Backbone as CSV, one residue per row, in Angstrom:
resi,resn,N_x,N_y,N_z,CA_x,CA_y,CA_z,C_x,C_y,C_z
1,UNK,0.841,-1.169,0.000,0.000,0.000,0.000,0.888,1.235,0.000
2,UNK,0.660,2.113,-0.970,1.503,3.296,-1.111,0.791,4.494,-0.512
3,UNK,1.543,5.354,0.136,0.968,6.532,0.773,1.824,7.723,0.387
4,UNK,1.208,8.726,-0.268,1.935,9.907,-0.711,1.296,11.116,-0.048
5,UNK,2.085,11.950,0.541,1.548,13.083,1.288,2.280,14.341,0.857
6,UNK,1.524,15.363,0.502,2.104,16.637,0.132,1.473,17.699,1.013
7,UNK,2.295,18.425,1.731,1.793,19.447,2.634,2.205,20.796,2.087
8,UNK,1.240,21.666,1.906,1.520,23.013,1.416,1.607,23.941,2.630
9,UNK,1.303,25.187,2.453,1.350,26.138,3.563,0.198,25.858,4.524
10,UNK,0.169,26.557,5.663,-0.839,26.314,6.697,-2.256,26.582,6.231
11,UNK,-2.464,27.525,5.290,-3.805,27.853,4.838,-4.227,27.041,3.624
12,UNK,-3.277,26.474,2.918,-3.618,25.702,1.725,-4.085,24.316,2.138
13,UNK,-4.908,23.693,1.314,-5.407,22.368,1.671,-4.317,21.315,1.619
14,UNK,-4.465,20.307,2.434,-3.548,19.180,2.507,-4.052,18.124,1.548
15,UNK,-3.187,17.647,0.666,-3.609,16.690,-0.348,-3.068,15.323,0.006
16,UNK,-3.958,14.351,0.119,-3.574,12.988,0.449,-3.907,12.094,-0.731
17,UNK,-2.978,11.246,-1.099,-3.220,10.286,-2.165,-3.003,8.914,-1.584
18,UNK,-3.981,8.048,-1.725,-3.888,6.712,-1.165,-4.099,5.704,-2.279
19,UNK,-3.245,4.682,-2.326,-3.382,3.634,-3.327,-3.854,2.380,-2.615
20,UNK,-5.096,1.988,-2.893,-5.637,0.789,-2.256,-6.060,-0.178,-3.337
21,UNK,-5.246,-1.158,-3.585,-5.595,-2.206,-4.541,-5.783,-1.710,-5.948
22,UNK,-4.950,-0.827,-6.440,-5.066,-0.350,-7.802,-6.025,0.816,-7.945
23,UNK,-6.778,1.152,-6.920,-7.737,2.252,-6.972,-7.127,3.435,-6.246
24,UNK,-7.066,4.563,-6.911,-6.430,5.729,-6.310,-7.514,6.690,-5.844
25,UNK,-7.451,7.119,-4.587,-8.418,8.048,-4.020,-7.705,9.340,-3.694
26,UNK,-8.319,10.451,-4.043,-7.756,11.755,-3.741,-8.818,12.553,-3.001
27,UNK,-8.439,13.158,-1.888,-9.378,14.009,-1.172,-8.634,15.239,-0.698
28,UNK,-9.378,16.329,-0.647,-8.774,17.564,-0.173,-9.063,17.690,1.303
29,UNK,-8.045,17.966,2.057,-8.186,18.098,3.497,-8.661,19.511,3.811
30,UNK,-8.917,19.777,5.038,-9.532,21.020,5.494,-8.543,22.173,5.510
31,UNK,-9.091,23.387,5.582,-8.291,24.599,5.735,-8.782,25.319,6.983
32,UNK,-8.066,26.331,7.399,-8.459,27.077,8.598,-9.774,27.811,8.370
33,UNK,-10.558,27.920,9.423,-11.859,28.595,9.375,-11.646,30.078,9.080
34,UNK,-12.412,30.676,8.158,-12.236,32.097,7.835,-12.634,33.040,8.967
35,UNK,-13.315,32.542,9.995,-13.694,33.381,11.132,-12.566,33.542,12.136
36,UNK,-11.414,32.976,11.843,-10.213,33.075,12.679,-10.463,32.571,14.097
37,UNK,-11.185,31.455,14.188,-11.426,30.867,15.498,-10.347,29.852,15.852
38,UNK,-9.500,29.499,14.902,-8.403,28.589,15.167,-8.695,27.150,14.822
39,UNK,-9.914,26.841,14.420,-10.268,25.480,14.048,-10.210,25.332,12.532
40,UNK,-10.195,24.095,12.072,-10.172,23.816,10.648,-11.596,23.621,10.147
41,UNK,-11.846,24.085,8.922,-13.143,23.920,8.296,-13.062,22.941,7.150
42,UNK,-14.199,22.537,6.647,-14.221,21.618,5.511,-14.966,22.258,4.355
43,UNK,-14.771,21.703,3.161,-15.441,22.256,1.985,-16.947,22.004,2.042
44,UNK,-17.373,20.971,2.742,-18.801,20.672,2.860,-19.532,21.737,3.665
45,UNK,-18.837,22.409,4.559,-19.456,23.447,5.390,-19.031,24.840,4.956
46,UNK,-18.557,24.966,3.720,-18.144,26.276,3.220,-16.878,26.771,3.884
47,UNK,-15.940,25.868,4.169,-14.656,26.146,4.825,-14.820,26.676,6.244
48,UNK,-15.991,26.487,6.843,-16.210,26.882,8.231,-16.014,25.672,9.130
49,UNK,-15.612,25.929,10.369,-15.525,24.839,11.334,-16.943,24.480,11.782
50,UNK,-17.092,23.392,12.499,-18.432,22.928,12.878,-19.139,23.915,13.799
51,UNK,-18.392,24.563,14.674,-18.987,25.523,15.610,-19.506,26.753,14.867
52,UNK,-18.669,27.317,13.996,-19.078,28.501,13.241,-20.196,28.163,12.256
53,UNK,-20.151,26.967,11.669,-21.179,26.554,10.720,-22.537,26.426,11.415
54,UNK,-22.564,25.821,12.606,-23.843,25.654,13.306,-24.411,26.998,13.750
55,UNK,-23.561,27.920,14.206,-24.072,29.237,14.605,-24.559,30.020,13.391
56,UNK,-23.856,29.886,12.260,-24.275,30.565,11.035,-25.609,29.995,10.549
57,UNK,-25.760,28.690,10.644,-26.996,28.038,10.221,-28.163,28.461,11.110
58,UNK,-27.932,28.581,12.417,-28.992,29.017,13.328,-29.431,30.434,13.008
59,UNK,-28.472,31.309,12.701,-28.821,32.686,12.345,-29.638,32.726,11.056
60,UNK,-29.250,31.923,10.051,-29.989,31.878,8.790,-31.406,31.355,9.006
61,UNK,-31.541,30.327,9.829,-32.862,29.769,10.104,-33.734,30.770,10.855
62,UNK,-33.142,31.520,11.787,-33.900,32.518,12.546,-34.390,33.632,11.629
63,UNK,-33.544,34.070,10.702,-33.938,35.120,9.765,-35.050,34.613,8.856
64,UNK,-34.933,33.378,8.385,-35.971,32.806,7.524,-37.285,32.677,8.285
65,UNK,-37.225,32.288,9.556,-38.430,32.163,10.374,-39.072,33.532,10.588
66,UNK,-38.250,34.556,10.894,-38.784,35.898,11.096,-39.463,36.411,9.832
67,UNK,-38.854,36.150,8.667,-39.457,36.595,7.415,-40.780,35.884,7.168
68,UNK,-40.844,34.600,7.506,-42.085,33.847,7.316,-43.181,34.382,8.233
69,UNK,-42.826,34.704,9.465,-43.808,35.236,10.412,-44.287,36.606,9.961
70,UNK,-43.367,37.448,9.536,-43.744,38.792,9.112,-44.596,38.759,7.849
71,UNK,-44.311,37.847,6.930,-45.128,37.760,5.724,-46.529,37.262,6.074
72,UNK,-46.647,36.443,7.103,-47.956,35.978,7.544,-48.738,37.073,8.248
73,UNK,-48.047,38.015,8.899,-48.717,39.095,9.621,-49.118,40.243,8.712
74,UNK,-48.503,40.356,7.560,-48.795,41.466,6.659,-50.271,41.519,6.267
75,UNK,-50.918,40.404,5.889,-52.349,40.488,5.567,-53.199,40.898,6.764
76,UNK,-52.804,40.497,7.978,-53.564,40.878,9.163,-53.486,42.375,9.402
77,UNK,-52.298,42.950,9.218,-52.152,44.394,9.399,-52.977,45.143,8.363
78,UNK,-53.007,44.612,7.134,-53.778,45.239,6.077,-55.264,45.199,6.403
79,UNK,-55.751,44.055,6.888,-57.159,43.944,7.261,-57.501,44.888,8.401
80,UNK,-56.605,44.991,9.386,-56.852,45.875,10.520,-56.899,47.323,10.053
81,UNK,-56.015,47.695,9.137,-56.008,49.054,8.611,-57.299,49.335,7.850
82,UNK,-57.802,48.359,7.108,-59.050,48.540,6.386,-60.220,48.686,7.352
83,UNK,-60.209,47.914,8.435,-61.281,48.008,9.414,-61.246,49.337,10.149
84,UNK,-60.040,49.839,10.434,-59.919,51.096,11.157,-60.438,52.259,10.330
85,UNK,-60.219,52.250,9.038,-60.665,53.352,8.203,-62.123,53.208,7.801
86,UNK,-62.724,52.056,8.056,-64.088,51.770,7.620,-65.159,52.507,8.402
87,UNK,-64.968,52.815,9.636,-66.029,53.445,10.417,-65.484,54.058,11.689
88,UNK,-66.421,54.435,12.565,-66.019,55.046,13.823,-65.366,54.024,14.734
89,UNK,-64.429,54.500,15.485,-63.781,53.619,16.458,-64.551,53.686,17.760
90,UNK,-65.006,52.559,18.186,-65.660,52.488,19.482,-64.665,51.892,20.453
91,UNK,-64.235,52.700,21.390,-63.256,52.211,22.354,-63.995,51.660,23.555
92,UNK,-63.969,50.355,23.680,-64.569,49.712,24.839,-63.448,49.134,25.669
93,UNK,-63.385,49.502,26.916,-62.319,48.943,27.746,-62.538,47.453,27.933
94,UNK,-61.468,46.706,27.777,-61.581,45.264,27.948,-61.770,44.962,29.426
95,UNK,-62.890,44.341,29.716,-63.214,44.048,31.100,-62.589,42.726,31.496
96,UNK,-62.085,42.686,32.690,-61.468,41.455,33.160,-62.551,40.464,33.535
97,UNK,-62.300,39.201,33.256,-63.285,38.156,33.520,-63.198,37.632,34.947
98,UNK,-62.219,38.089,35.719,-62.072,37.554,37.068,-62.614,38.501,38.135
99,UNK,-63.426,39.486,37.752,-64.038,40.395,38.718,-65.526,40.534,38.418
100,UNK,-66.301,40.715,39.482,-67.741,40.912,39.347,-67.987,42.232,38.626
101,UNK,-68.930,42.236,37.693,-69.184,43.452,36.926,-70.024,44.467,37.697
102,UNK,-70.573,44.085,38.829,-71.342,45.009,39.656,-70.491,45.603,40.770
103,UNK,-69.923,44.747,41.618,-69.203,45.235,42.796,-67.683,45.174,42.630
104,UNK,-67.181,44.648,41.512,-65.754,44.538,41.204,-65.008,43.636,42.183
105,UNK,-65.734,42.747,42.847,-65.120,41.797,43.769,-64.359,40.755,42.959
106,UNK,-63.179,40.375,43.459,-62.386,39.368,42.765,-63.072,38.018,42.905
107,UNK,-63.229,37.304,41.765,-64.022,36.086,41.754,-63.218,34.817,41.952
108,UNK,-62.041,34.745,41.431,-61.274,33.508,41.523,-61.894,32.441,40.646
109,UNK,-62.134,31.262,41.202,-62.696,30.161,40.427,-64.214,30.111,40.475
110,UNK,-64.839,30.909,41.329,-66.276,30.800,41.550,-67.096,31.850,40.817
111,UNK,-66.616,32.388,39.732,-67.381,33.373,38.986,-68.534,32.735,38.237
112,UNK,-69.659,33.435,38.181,-70.838,32.942,37.479,-71.034,33.786,36.231
113,UNK,-71.160,33.130,35.097,-71.373,33.832,33.838,-72.864,33.864,33.549
114,UNK,-73.372,35.061,33.356,-74.790,35.244,33.072,-75.012,35.130,31.563
115,UNK,-76.264,34.911,31.165,-76.579,34.827,29.742,-76.491,36.183,29.059
116,UNK,-76.431,37.240,29.833,-76.252,38.560,29.242,-74.792,38.819,28.892
117,UNK,-73.900,37.930,29.313,-72.498,38.040,28.936,-71.579,38.486,30.047
118,UNK,-72.091,38.891,31.178,-71.258,39.357,32.276,-70.873,38.242,33.232
119,UNK,-69.844,38.513,34.030,-69.404,37.581,35.061,-69.675,38.238,36.407
120,UNK,-70.334,37.489,37.304,-70.778,38.077,38.558,-70.431,37.190,39.743
121,UNK,-70.437,37.792,40.934,-70.188,37.056,42.171,-71.480,36.363,42.605
122,UNK,-71.433,35.659,43.720,-72.597,34.928,44.212,-73.760,35.830,44.565
123,UNK,-73.498,37.038,45.023,-74.556,37.968,45.417,-75.261,38.567,44.193
124,UNK,-74.528,38.802,43.108,-75.085,39.479,41.940,-75.350,38.551,40.759
125,UNK,-75.271,37.244,40.951,-75.381,36.333,39.812,-76.795,36.192,39.268
126,UNK,-77.820,36.444,40.059,-79.197,36.331,39.588,-79.602,37.597,38.853
127,UNK,-80.653,37.493,38.047,-81.035,38.640,37.221,-81.502,39.834,38.042
128,UNK,-81.937,39.638,39.266,-82.315,40.757,40.123,-81.111,41.440,40.748
129,UNK,-79.979,40.787,40.769,-78.786,41.346,41.393,-77.983,42.256,40.486
130,UNK,-78.274,42.229,39.208,-77.571,43.114,38.279,-78.532,43.535,37.168
131,UNK,-78.127,44.481,36.392,-78.955,44.994,35.304,-78.882,44.028,34.124
132,UNK,-79.678,42.980,34.176,-79.649,41.946,33.143,-80.684,42.266,32.071
133,UNK,-80.289,42.192,30.833,-81.190,42.469,29.727,-81.767,41.192,29.116
134,UNK,-81.311,40.020,29.551,-81.760,38.757,28.978,-83.157,38.420,29.492
135,UNK,-84.063,38.012,28.601,-85.444,37.681,28.963,-85.536,36.182,29.233
136,UNK,-85.419,35.813,30.505,-85.443,34.407,30.893,-86.821,33.782,30.676
137,UNK,-87.877,34.561,30.866,-89.233,34.035,30.747,-89.520,33.604,29.305
138,UNK,-89.192,34.448,28.350,-89.425,34.119,26.940,-88.521,32.972,26.495
139,UNK,-87.292,32.944,26.984,-86.370,31.862,26.625,-86.864,30.534,27.178
140,UNK,-87.417,30.541,28.392,-87.971,29.325,28.986,-89.178,28.816,28.212
141,UNK,-90.064,29.737,27.808,-91.242,29.339,27.033,-90.835,28.736,25.686
142,UNK,-89.863,29.342,25.060,-89.392,28.845,23.763,-88.765,27.461,23.913
143,UNK,-88.007,27.261,24.966,-87.358,25.971,25.206,-88.396,24.881,25.461
144,UNK,-89.407,25.185,26.251,-90.464,24.206,26.539,-91.244,23.883,25.269
145,UNK,-91.519,24.890,24.448,-92.260,24.657,23.205,-91.464,23.766,22.256
146,UNK,-90.159,23.910,22.239,-89.325,23.068,21.367,-89.228,21.647,21.897
147,UNK,-89.132,21.504,23.204,-88.956,20.179,23.792,-90.264,19.393,23.863
148,UNK,-91.372,20.079,24.023,-92.678,19.418,24.148,-93.594,19.882,23.018
149,UNK,-93.548,19.221,21.878,-94.424,19.653,20.781,-95.889,19.380,21.128
150,UNK,-96.755,20.142,20.545,-98.188,20.030,20.805,-98.710,18.731,20.202
151,UNK,-99.368,17.927,21.020,-99.927,16.656,20.566,-101.432,16.838,20.425
152,UNK,-101.932,16.633,19.221,-103.362,16.780,18.956,-103.860,15.455,18.395
153,UNK,-104.903,14.935,19.018,-105.482,13.678,18.540,-106.323,13.944,17.301
154,UNK,-106.372,12.983,16.380,-107.221,13.191,15.193,-108.698,13.216,15.604
155,UNK,-109.497,13.965,14.880,-110.921,14.073,15.211,-111.612,12.741,14.946
156,UNK,-112.490,12.397,15.859,-113.236,11.145,15.752,-114.576,11.448,15.074
157,UNK,-114.914,10.671,14.105,-116.191,10.867,13.404,-117.330,10.402,14.304
158,UNK,-118.367,11.189,14.425,-119.511,10.852,15.276,-120.496,9.975,14.510
159,UNK,-121.036,9.067,15.225,-121.994,8.155,14.609,-123.398,8.672,14.788
């Protein structure tokens, strides 16, 4: 087995020639990383060492991800701009769901949601405890009418 080695300067690639059974293989060895970190890079990683290559790849992936996110947000910003110019702005303060809408008492896990859309404490949860606009009586009648259809017997012919 013949082994031929030619070494050039420190920055030039190292050329190795190996003779294995009549088949000659030539490969170019690594050169120093252009980031001057002191490690050797390979041609597969663009002459960067593994550390510099992985950090460069992470930066490229982060930039690509940011561009993808921003391109996805562009239509949303456009829609919001169209909605803002479409009519009057009604500024409604966002009400917190963890406080009673009447007495502002902190509810924790025991808040009751009314059909009018508000969240109330135990004292104000009934329709008499707060200014509820929902008509429970009509809703109850409608529910009963749907659940219990009217049953009418066919008329019997008189003899």
